[in-house]
C-alpha positions in Angstrom: 73.1 -28.3 -43.4 70.6 -30.8 -45.3 68.0 -31.8 -42.4 65.1 -31.4 -43.9 62.5 -33.5 -46.2 60.6 -31.4 -48.0 57.1 -32.7 -48.8 54.7 -30.6 -51.4 51.5 -32.4 -49.1 52.9 -31.9 -45.8 54.6 -29.4 -43.0 58.9 -29.9 -43.6 59.5 -32.8 -41.4 63.1 -33.1 -39.9 64.5 -36.1 -40.7 66.3 -37.6 -37.4 69.3 -39.9 -37.7 69.0 -40.9 -34.1 65.7 -42.9 -35.0 67.2 -44.9 -37.8 70.9 -45.2 -37.8 72.0 -47.7 -35.7 74.5 -47.2 -32.4 77.0 -49.6 -32.6 80.7 -49.7 -34.5 80.2 -52.7 -37.2 82.7 -54.9 -39.8 83.3 -51.3 -41.7 85.0 -49.3 -38.6 87.8 -51.6 -38.7 87.8 -52.2 -42.8 88.2 -48.3 -42.3 91.2 -48.8 -39.6 92.7 -51.6 -42.1 92.4 -49.4 -44.7 93.8 -46.0 -43.2 97.2 -48.7 -41.9 97.8 -49.8 -45.6 99.5 -45.8 -46.0 101.9 -46.8 -43.4 103.3 -49.1 -45.9 106.1 -46.8 -46.6 107.5 -46.2 -43.0 107.9 -50.3 -42.8 105.0 -52.0 -40.8 105.8 -55.6 -40.9 105.2 -57.7 -43.8 102.4 -60.0 -41.5 100.5 -56.6 -40.6 100.6 -55.7 -44.1 98.8 -58.6 -45.4 96.3 -58.6 -42.8 95.5 -54.8 -43.8 95.8 -55.6 -47.4 93.6 -58.4 -47.7 90.3 -56.5 -45.8 87.3 -57.0 -47.4 83.8 -56.0 -47.8 80.8 -57.9 -47.4 78.8 -56.5 -50.7 74.9 -57.6 -51.6 74.0 -57.0 -54.7 70.5 -55.9 -55.6 69.7 -56.7 -59.2 71.4 -58.9 -61.3 70.6 -59.3 -64.4 71.4 -56.2 -67.2 73.1 -53.6 -65.4 73.2 -55.5 -62.5 76.1 -57.8 -63.3 78.4 -55.1 -64.0 77.7 -53.5 -61.2 78.3 -57.1 -59.1 81.4 -58.2 -61.2 83.0 -54.5 -60.4 82.9 -55.8 -57.1 84.6 -59.0 -57.6 87.6 -57.8 -55.2 85.5 -57.8 -52.4 83.4 -60.6 -50.6 79.6 -60.7 -52.7 78.0 -62.6 -50.0 73.9 -62.0 -51.4 72.4 -61.3 -54.5 69.2 -60.5 -54.7 67.2 -60.6 -58.2 63.1 -61.4 -58.7 63.3 -63.4 -61.7 65.6 -66.3 -60.5 65.0 -68.3 -64.5 67.1 -65.6 -66.1 70.2 -65.8 -67.9 72.0 -63.4 -65.7 70.8 -66.0 -62.8 72.4 -68.8 -64.0 75.5 -66.9 -64.8 76.0 -65.3 -61.8 74.9 -67.8 -59.0 77.8 -70.1 -60.9 80.3 -67.1 -60.7 79.3 -66.5 -56.8 78.5 -69.9 -55.7 78.9 -68.5 -51.6 76.5 -65.6 -52.6 73.3 -66.9 -50.6 69.8 -66.0 -53.3 67.4 -63.8 -52.5 64.2 -63.0 -54.1 62.5 -60.4 -52.0 65.6 -57.7 -50.8 63.7 -57.4 -47.5 64.4 -60.9 -46.9 67.8 -60.6 -47.6 68.4 -57.3 -45.4 66.4 -58.6 -42.6 68.4 -61.9 -42.4 72.1 -60.6 -43.4 71.8 -57.2 -42.1 74.9 -57.6 -39.6 76.9 -59.7 -42.3 76.5 -56.8 -45.2 78.8 -53.9 -45.6 77.3 -52.2 -48.9 74.8 -52.5 -51.1 74.7 -52.7 -54.8 71.0 -51.2 -56.6 70.3 -51.8 -60.1 66.7 -52.4 -60.2 64.2 -50.5 -62.3 64.1 -47.1 -61.9 60.6 -46.9 -59.3 62.4 -49.7 -57.4 65.6 -47.5 -56.3 64.8 -45.5 -53.7 62.6 -48.1 -51.9 65.3 -50.7 -51.8 68.3 -48.0 -51.4 66.8 -46.2 -48.0 66.0 -49.9 -46.9 69.7 -50.7 -47.0 70.6 -46.8 -45.6 68.1 -47.4 -42.7 71.2 -50.1 -41.7 73.7 -47.9 -42.2 74.9 -49.7 -45.3 77.1 -48.1 -47.8 75.0 -47.9 -51.4 75.9 -47.7 -54.9 72.5 -47.2 -56.8 72.1 -47.1 -60.7 71.0 -43.9 -62.5 68.6 -42.6 -62.1 69.0 -42.0 -58.3 65.5 -42.2 -57.8 62.0 -42.2 -60.0 60.6 -39.3 -58.5 61.8 -35.4 -57.1 60.8 -36.5 -53.7 62.5 -39.6 -53.0 65.9 -37.9 -54.6 65.7 -34.8 -51.9 64.6 -37.7 -49.3 67.9 -40.3 -50.3 70.3 -36.8 -50.5 69.2 -35.8 -46.9 69.6 -39.3 -45.7 72.6 -39.9 -46.8 73.8 -36.3 -45.2 72.3 -37.2 -41.8 73.8 -40.9 -41.5 76.9 -39.7 -43.1 77.0 -42.6 -45.7 79.2 -43.8 -48.2 76.7 -43.3 -51.8 77.9 -43.3 -55.1 75.1 -43.0 -58.1 76.2 -45.1 -61.0 76.8 -42.4 -63.8 80.3 -44.1 -65.0 81.3 -41.3 -67.2 82.1 -39.4 -63.6 84.7 -41.6 -63.2 86.5 -40.5 -66.4 89.8 -37.9 -66.4 88.2 -35.9 -69.7 85.0 -34.9 -67.8 86.7 -33.8 -64.8 88.9 -31.4 -67.0 86.7 -30.6 -69.0 84.3 -29.1 -65.6 87.2 -27.6 -64.3 87.8 -25.3 -67.5 84.7 -24.4 -68.0 84.6 -23.7 -64.0 88.1 -21.6 -65.0 86.5 -19.6 -67.8 87.8 -21.4 -70.6 85.0 -20.4 -72.8 83.4 -17.7 -70.4 80.2 -16.9 -69.6 77.8 -19.8 -70.7 74.4 -19.0 -71.6 73.2 -22.2 -74.0 73.4 -25.8 -73.3 72.3 -27.9 -75.8 71.9 -32.5 -75.2 70.8 -34.8 -77.3 70.6 -38.6 -77.1 69.9 -41.3 -79.5 67.2 -42.7 -77.0 64.6 -44.0 -76.6 65.7 -47.6 -78.2 62.8 -49.2 -76.3 59.1 -48.7 -77.2 57.2 -45.6 -75.7 53.9 -43.8 -76.5 52.3 -47.3 -76.0 48.6 -47.7 -74.4 48.4 -50.1 -71.8 47.7 -54.1 -73.7 44.7 -55.9 -73.2 44.7 -59.2 -71.4 46.8 -61.3 -69.0 49.4 -63.9 -69.6 50.5 -66.4 -66.7 53.0 -65.0 -64.9 56.6 -67.4 -65.3 56.9 -69.6 -62.5 60.5 -67.9 -61.5 59.2 -64.7 -61.5 57.6 -62.8 -58.2 55.5 -60.4 -60.0 54.4 -58.6 -57.1 57.8 -57.5 -56.2 58.6 -56.6 -59.5 55.3 -54.4 -59.2 57.0 -53.2 -55.8 55.6 -49.7 -55.0 53.9 -49.2 -58.4 49.9 -49.6 -58.9 49.4 -53.7 -59.3 48.8 -54.4 -62.6 48.4 -57.8 -64.6 51.6 -59.8 -65.8 51.9 -59.5 -69.8 54.7 -61.1 -71.2 55.8 -60.6 -75.1 53.8 -60.0 -77.8 56.4 -61.3 -80.2 57.2 -65.2 -80.2 60.7 -64.1 -81.4 61.4 -61.3 -78.4 62.7 -62.4 -75.3 61.8 -59.2 -73.9 58.1 -58.8 -72.5 55.8 -55.4 -72.7 57.1 -54.8 -69.5 60.6 -57.0 -67.9 63.4 -57.4 -68.1 63.9 -54.3 -70.2 60.9 -52.3 -71.8 60.1 -51.2 -68.4 61.8 -48.0 -68.9 59.3 -46.4 -71.4 56.2 -46.8 -68.8 55.6 -44.5 -66.6 54.7 -46.3 -63.2 58.0 -47.9 -63.7 61.1 -46.2 -65.8 61.6 -42.5 -66.7 62.0 -42.2 -70.4 64.9 -41.3 -72.1 65.6 -38.7 -70.0 65.8 -40.5 -67.0 68.2 -43.0 -69.0 70.2 -40.8 -70.3 70.8 -37.4 -68.8 72.4 -38.8 -65.7 75.3 -39.1 -68.2 74.5 -36.6 -70.7 74.2 -33.8 -68.9 76.3 -34.3 -66.1 79.3 -32.1 -67.2 77.1 -28.9 -68.3 75.8 -29.4 -64.4 78.7 -30.0 -62.8 80.9 -27.3 -64.8 78.1 -24.9 -64.6 77.1 -25.0 -61.3 73.7 -25.9 -61.8 70.4 -26.2 -59.3 67.2 -25.9 -59.6 65.7 -24.4 -62.2 62.7 -21.6 -62.6 61.2 -22.7 -65.2 60.6 -26.2 -67.2 59.0 -26.9 -70.5 58.4 -29.8 -72.4 57.3 -30.0 -76.1 56.7 -34.1 -76.8 56.4 -35.8 -80.2 53.7 -37.7 -81.1 51.3 -39.3 -78.8 51.3 -38.3 -74.8 49.4 -41.3 -72.9 48.8 -41.4 -69.2 50.6 -45.0 -69.9 53.6 -44.1 -71.5 56.5 -41.6 -72.6 56.4 -40.1 -76.1 58.5 -41.7 -79.1 60.4 -37.9 -78.7 60.7 -34.8 -76.6 62.2 -31.4 -76.4 62.5 -29.9 -73.3 63.7 -26.6 -72.2 65.6 -25.9 -68.8 65.7 -21.7 -67.4 68.3 -21.2 -64.6 68.9 -18.2 -62.5 71.6 -16.3 -62.2 73.7 -18.5 -59.5 77.2 -19.0 -57.1 79.7 -21.7 -57.5 82.8 -22.2 -55.6 85.7 -23.5 -56.9 89.2 -24.4 -54.8 91.9 -21.8 -54.6 95.1 -23.0 -56.5 97.0 -21.8 -53.4 94.6 -22.0 -50.7 95.7 -20.6 -47.0 94.2 -20.6 -43.4 91.4 -18.9 -44.2 90.5 -18.9 -47.6 90.0 -22.4 -49.6 87.7 -21.1 -52.5 86.7 -18.9 -54.3 83.8 -18.2 -55.4 82.4 -17.5 -59.5 79.4 -16.2 -60.9 77.4 -17.6 -63.4 74.8 -15.6 -65.4 71.2 -17.0 -66.5 71.2 -19.7 -69.2 68.8 -22.3 -70.9 69.7 -25.7 -71.1 67.7 -27.8 -73.9 67.4 -31.1 -74.5 66.1 -33.6 -77.1 65.6 -37.1 -77.7 64.0 -38.9 -80.2 62.4 -37.9 -82.9 58.7 -37.8 -85.0 56.9 -41.6 -84.9 58.2 -43.7 -87.3 56.9 -47.3 -86.6 59.3 -49.0 -88.5 62.4 -46.9 -87.0 64.0 -48.7 -83.2 62.2 -46.9 -80.9 59.5 -45.8 -82.9 61.0 -42.8 -83.7 63.2 -40.9 -86.9 65.8 -40.2 -84.7 65.8 -36.5 -86.0 65.2 -34.4 -82.8 68.7 -32.6 -82.7 69.8 -29.0 -82.0 69.6 -26.5 -84.9 71.8 -26.7 -87.9 73.3 -23.1 -87.6 74.2 -24.7 -83.9 75.9 -27.9 -85.4 77.7 -26.9 -88.7 81.1 -27.1 -87.1 80.8 -30.3 -85.3 79.6 -31.7 -88.1 82.8 -30.6 -90.3 85.0 -31.8 -87.5 82.9 -35.5 -87.4 81.6 -35.5 -90.8 78.1 -36.0 -89.9 76.2 -35.0 -86.4 76.6 -37.8 -83.5 73.5 -39.4 -82.6 74.1 -38.2 -78.9 76.2 -35.4 -77.6 76.4 -32.2 -75.4 76.8 -28.5 -76.9 78.2 -25.1 -74.4 77.4 -22.2 -75.9 79.7 -19.7 -74.2 80.8 -15.5 -74.8 84.3 -16.5 -75.8 83.8 -20.0 -77.8 82.2 -23.4 -77.4 83.1 -26.9 -76.2 81.4 -29.8 -77.9 81.1 -33.6 -76.2 80.7 -36.5 -78.8 79.9 -39.2 -76.5 76.8 -40.2 -74.1 79.2 -39.6 -70.2 81.2 -36.6 -71.8 84.8 -38.4 -71.6 86.5 -36.9 -74.6 85.6 -33.1 -75.2 86.7 -30.3 -78.3 87.2 -26.7 -78.1 86.7 -23.8 -80.2 87.7 -20.3 -79.0 86.4 -17.5 -80.4 87.7 -16.3 -83.8 89.2 -20.2 -84.2 88.1 -21.7 -87.6 87.8 -25.2 -86.0 87.4 -27.9 -83.0 90.4 -28.8 -81.6 90.5 -32.0 -79.3 91.0 -30.9 -75.7 94.3 -32.4 -75.4 95.8 -30.7 -78.2 94.3 -27.3 -77.9 96.8 -24.3 -76.7 94.8 -22.8 -74.3 94.3 -25.9 -72.0 97.9 -25.3 -70.5 97.2 -22.3 -68.5 94.5 -24.2 -66.2 95.8 -26.0 -63.6 94.3 -29.6 -62.7 92.4 -29.1 -59.2 89.9 -32.0 -59.5 91.2 -35.3 -57.8 91.5 -37.6 -60.8 90.2 -41.9 -60.5 93.1 -43.7 -60.0 92.2 -46.5 -60.9 92.4 -48.4 -64.1 90.1 -50.3 -66.2 86.8 -49.8 -67.4 84.7 -46.9 -66.6 82.4 -48.8 -64.6 85.3 -50.7 -62.9 86.6 -47.5 -61.9 83.8 -45.9 -60.4 82.7 -48.6 -58.3 86.5 -49.1 -57.0 86.1 -45.4 -56.0 83.0 -46.2 -54.1 84.7 -48.7 -52.5 87.9 -47.4 -51.9 85.6 -44.0 -49.7 83.9 -46.9 -47.8 87.2 -48.6 -46.5 88.7 -44.8 -45.3 84.8 -44.0 -44.2 84.9 -40.9 -46.1 81.9 -39.9 -48.1 83.4 -36.8 -49.7 85.9 -39.5 -51.9 83.1 -40.4 -54.3 82.4 -38.0 -57.5 78.7 -38.9 -57.7 77.6 -39.1 -54.2 74.3 -38.8 -53.5 74.7 -35.1 -52.6 75.8 -34.4 -56.1 73.5 -36.9 -57.8 70.5 -36.4 -56.2 70.7 -32.4 -57.3 71.3 -33.3 -61.1 68.0 -36.1 -60.9 65.5 -33.7 -59.6 66.5 -31.4 -62.1 66.1 -33.9 -65.3 62.7 -35.7 -63.5 61.1 -31.9 -63.7 61.5 -32.7 -67.3 59.4 -36.0 -67.2 57.1 -33.9 -64.7 56.4 -31.1 -67.2 55.3 -33.7 -69.8 52.9 -35.7 -67.7 51.2 -32.4 -66.9 51.5 -30.8 -70.2 52.4 -27.8 -69.3 55.2 -25.5 -68.5 56.3 -25.9 -64.8 57.4 -22.6 -62.3 59.2 -24.4 -60.2 60.6 -23.7 -56.5 63.4 -25.6 -55.8 63.5 -25.3 -51.9 60.0 -25.7 -51.1 59.6 -28.7 -54.0 57.0 -27.2 -55.6 55.6 -26.4 -58.9 53.6 -22.8 -58.3 51.8 -22.6 -61.4 50.8 -26.0 -61.6 48.9 -28.1 -58.2 48.0 -31.1 -60.6 52.0 -32.0 -60.5 52.2 -32.8 -57.0 51.1 -36.3 -58.0 54.2 -36.9 -60.0 56.6 -34.7 -57.5 55.6 -37.5 -54.9 54.4 -40.7 -55.8 51.5 -42.7 -53.7 53.4 -45.6 -52.9 51.5 -49.1 -52.8 50.8 -50.6 -49.7 53.6 -52.3 -48.2 56.1 -50.1 -50.3 57.2 -47.6 -48.9 60.7 -45.5 -47.9 62.0 -46.3 -44.6 
């Protein structure tokens, strides 16, 4: 039972849900009843009642409406978009979205929005830069709101553990925005690998084309006037204050920090690893029941400074022997799951490449797994894709060629080439046992609609990437960022949330928030 929030600098402190969770029956309880009542359609409920039940809509507030926030807002279009919040009222997204949702109230400060409209809001989407995720999410969760938060769920390990415990204690419906989780292909890969498709897996290799933004930069000198439409203090949030600097290239609409290049800065983003691993490592994380690694060792390419992440990195995560649980095909009264045991394994992460100032992202994109591991992939596709995931098992290999794990290929021991999972004969012996996302449309929509369904049913477990799952994945990946920043191998104690051999890592495990900006 998750009731403690470990803190590397203090004793373990319990989270007392009774101190923060409102004791009231709100709109969501009514909507839950309406949603469940819709199931009575098959039993001849009168048409007028059917109409009332099916037309019950959630009131959604969207925080961060530019970039990914635009599609996150639009994925909830079937509900009531009652409020939108963004620190920049001069963006193209502001003009587009305020016209699209004219009845929504607009705010620049999420705190003001939550204070003024809390009783009118059922759920919140969060699509801000990484350093704001946990601050905003905890404020909404304290008010008993369901939360959809973009990946990576948080910027620090402490925040991930905090939100995970908060969601559990308040029994809130949550979803992290790694939309590949909604795909049938990813869920099929998870269940078949767990069921022994390629035997014990001892190596996983994951690579990406990120970064596609600048990294390995020192903080720029000088200061530019803050645009009148931008609340720079609110954009900085919990990070240390720094001067605003706009674009240094008149042809580039992206400034040094916002609206996009924040990902490479250590104060605001989590680099290539934080951006993409929640997608690309998602499938093996689930299939292999990964939890806290015991060792993390990051090797940067090119310059590693105190301001930004490097143009490339190779990171080793060592995982111990561990247990997992999978549902029985024929459960009975006393036994619903069977235990599976996983051998120790190593996950290798590759991003960027050698420094190249003329190339996109400032690197040559050469940081990939060893060629002896990728020959079959090249034979299958003609070249090695810029992003991918390879699981090496005792009985074969599984390769996924996309960022989200939506498709995969199988090559069992003794076979000459990879075969798509939909055509491989071995797949027939493994039953489907993971519930599929039944929503049509793209994965962004399907992932959000799963969350909305769960809110209406008040069943957090319906969300495949709920915080109990997403936070564990994020904790693992953020350890790579910590290893990069301390410049050495980390020996990790997951339950205590401590780098045993590296006390200087504590400052990166739990951030010191700026005054006035703290977890709720």
